[in-house]
N, C-alpha and C positions, 0 to 999 in steps of 0.2 A: 277955759279951754274949749274948744268947739267939740260939742259932744256928738257930733254927726261923724261916724265911721264911713259910711258908704253914701255916695250920691249917684244916680242914674240919671242921666239926662237926654231925653229924646233918643233913645237906644232903639236901634232897628237892625234887622238880620235878614238877609234873602240869599237865596242859592240859585243858581243856572240850572235849568233842566232843558230838555229837547223842545219843550213848548215855549220856552222864554224864562224870564226871570220870576222866581216864585218868593213872595215875601212870608217870612216866618214869624217875624217880630216887628210891630210897628210903633215908633214913637214912644217907648216906655219910659216913663220918669217916675223915680220914687227917691225917697232918702230912708236911712235906717241909723237910729242912735246906738251909741255903744251899749253894750250888754243886754240890748233888746233882743225878743224873738219875734222875727216877721215870718207869717204864714203866707204862702204862694198856692193858691187853688184854681182849678179849671180843669176842663175835660182833657182827656187824652189827644195828644196831637195840638193841643192850643199853644206850645212853645215854653212852656214850664221849665224842662229839662235843659233847653236851648238856652234860656235865659241864664240857667244855674252856670252853664258852661261858659257863657260870655263872662259873667262876674269873675268865674274862677280862672279866667284867662285862657281857657282852652280853646275857645274859639275867638276869632277877631269881629269887632262889630262892623257892618257895613255903614253905619252911619251913628252919630251921637258919642257920648262919652261916659266912662265909669270912673269916679273919682274916689280914691280911699285917703282916709287920713289915720295913719296907723301911728301907736304909741312908740316913740323912739325907733321908728324904723330905720333900718341899716340896709342900704342897697347892696353892700359887701356880703351880706349873710346869704347862704345857699339855701335857704328855707323860704317857703311861701307862707305869707300871712293869711292867705286864703286857702282852705281845704275843702273839697267835696267828697262826700259819701256817696257813692254812686249806688244804684239800686242793685248791681251785680258786683258783691264784694271780691269777685275774682279779678277785677280790674285794679285792686289796691292790694291784695295779698297774693303772693307767689305760692301756688297750691303745694309746691315741692320743696319749700323752705320752712323751718321750724319758725313758728311764731315770735318766740323769744328772739330770734337772730333778725327778724325782719324789723322788729321794734327797736332792738338794741341799735341797729345800724342807722335808723331815723333819728334817735337820739343823739349819737355821736356826731352826725352830720350837722344836727340843729346846734347842739351845745358845745362841740368840741370836746367833751370830756370823754376818757376813755373807758371808764368804768361805769356802765349805764344800768346795772342791776338795781341800784337804788331807785332811780328814776322810773325803771320799768315797773318794779313792783308797787311803786305809788300809783301809775296809771291803771295797771290791771286791778288793784284794789279799788280804785275809783270806779272802774267799770264792772266790778263783780265779776272778773273773770278768773274762773278757778285755777289755782296754781297746778293741779294735775294736767291742765291743757297747754301750759306753757311751752313744753317740749314737743307738742304736737305740730305736724304739718298742717297747711291749709286744707287740703282735701280731707283730712281727717276728722274735721270739724262739722258740727251741725250747722244749718243755716242761721240760727241766732248765734252760735259761737263764732262763726265767720264774721259777722257783723261787729261783735264786740272787739274781735280782735283788729278788724280794719279800722274801728274808731281809734284804738291804741295806737295804730300806725298813723293816723292822722294827727291826733293830739301830742304825739311825741315830737312833732317840730313846733309846737307851741303856737298855733294860729291864732289870730285874733277874730277871724270870721269863719265858723264851720257851716257849711251848706249840706242839709240833709235832704237827698233826692228820693222821696218816697220810701221812707224808712220803716213805714207801718205796712206796706203792700204784702199781701200773700200771708198775712200772720192772722192766728186766731186771736179772739179778744182779749184773752190772758196775756199773751205774748205783747200784744199792743201796749196794753197798760204797764207792763214791765219795762218796756223800751220807753214808753212816755215818761214813767218815773226817773229812769236812767238819765234822760235827757234833761230833766229838771235838775238832777243831782250834779249833772256836769256843768250847767249853767250856773248854779249857786255856788259849786265849789271852786271853779277858776274863773268865774265872770267873763265868760266868752259871749261873744255875740253870735246868734244863730239864725239861720233861715231855713225853714223847713217846707218842703214840697210834699203835698199830700192830697189825695182825692177826699179823704175823710174829714169833712168840716168840723165834726164834733170832737175830733182828736185835736185839730188845730186850735179850736175854741179852749181848750184845757191847758195848751202850751203857749199859746202866742200872745204878745201884747198887740200887735198889728196884723191885718190881713189885707192882701191885695189880690183881685180877681182877674184872672187872664181869660178872654175869650177870643178865639180865632187870631190869636196874635196880638191882640190888643189889651191893654190895662182897662178895665171898664169900672173897676170900683176899688177904693182903698180907704183905709180907717181903721180905727181901734176895732179891737175885736168885738166889744160891747156894741159898737155902733153898726158893725156888720151884721151881728146876729139879730139886734134888736130893731134896727131901722135901715133895712137894706133898700138902695135907692135903684140899683139897674135890675131889668127884667131877669138877666142871668143869674144874678147873684140871689134873686128870689126863688129862681128855679132851682138851683143847686140847694137852697135850705129845704125847699118844700119836698125834693126829691128823696133828702136824707130822712125826712120825716114821714115818708111814704102818703103824701098828700097830694100827689099827682093823678090825673086820670090817665087813662091808656093814650088819648089824644095828645095830652100835654108832654107825655113822655116822649112821644113820636117827633113833636116839635122841638124839643131840646136835644134831639139826638144829631 
């Protein structure tokens, strides 16, 4: 069986503006094996989130192709095999609905079962989501609680590929570590394939099998996590690693901005 779940070939995306056509992504190509974790790193505005939306089918590409090889994929199912966890969990959770209702609805649509309680409990236990919070509405939860509830909503439709868009942003080190371990548990428990977008390369190092580097809309380097960290080739990759180690001079920081 082909072990490649996702192939991205010469993918480009551009938008119209008053000054003409603006290119956001240019000729992006990579592949991702099943159950692997791919990290995507790059500066703000480099096109990382746009790439995630293209893979998730939220945006149509301007050129190139995205090929999936889902296991037993049935076109008649109403669920999507790719799910995207946005930075803003409000795009996934209705703030005025109870969390248990939102998750139950997703389970029923996905599987067709009428009683979703057992499946819901299984998901919430996997995500360490306290039972006391199940009946609360989205706006009554903290940021971390909203993220876990949003994850439950996404996992309820049993995706094969889960994309995490900056899941560690605006978190203190302890929260980052907690969510890092949570994503590892999710991967190990349900054998899901992950794409994780993050600024923090040190976090990606602990989570990912492979990493790609995006710079100004172009893929400038890709390789195993070990290769990226131990033998970076592109100047921008070296810049990112040096910046995280606080090894840059003021002039070098200005050049990379």
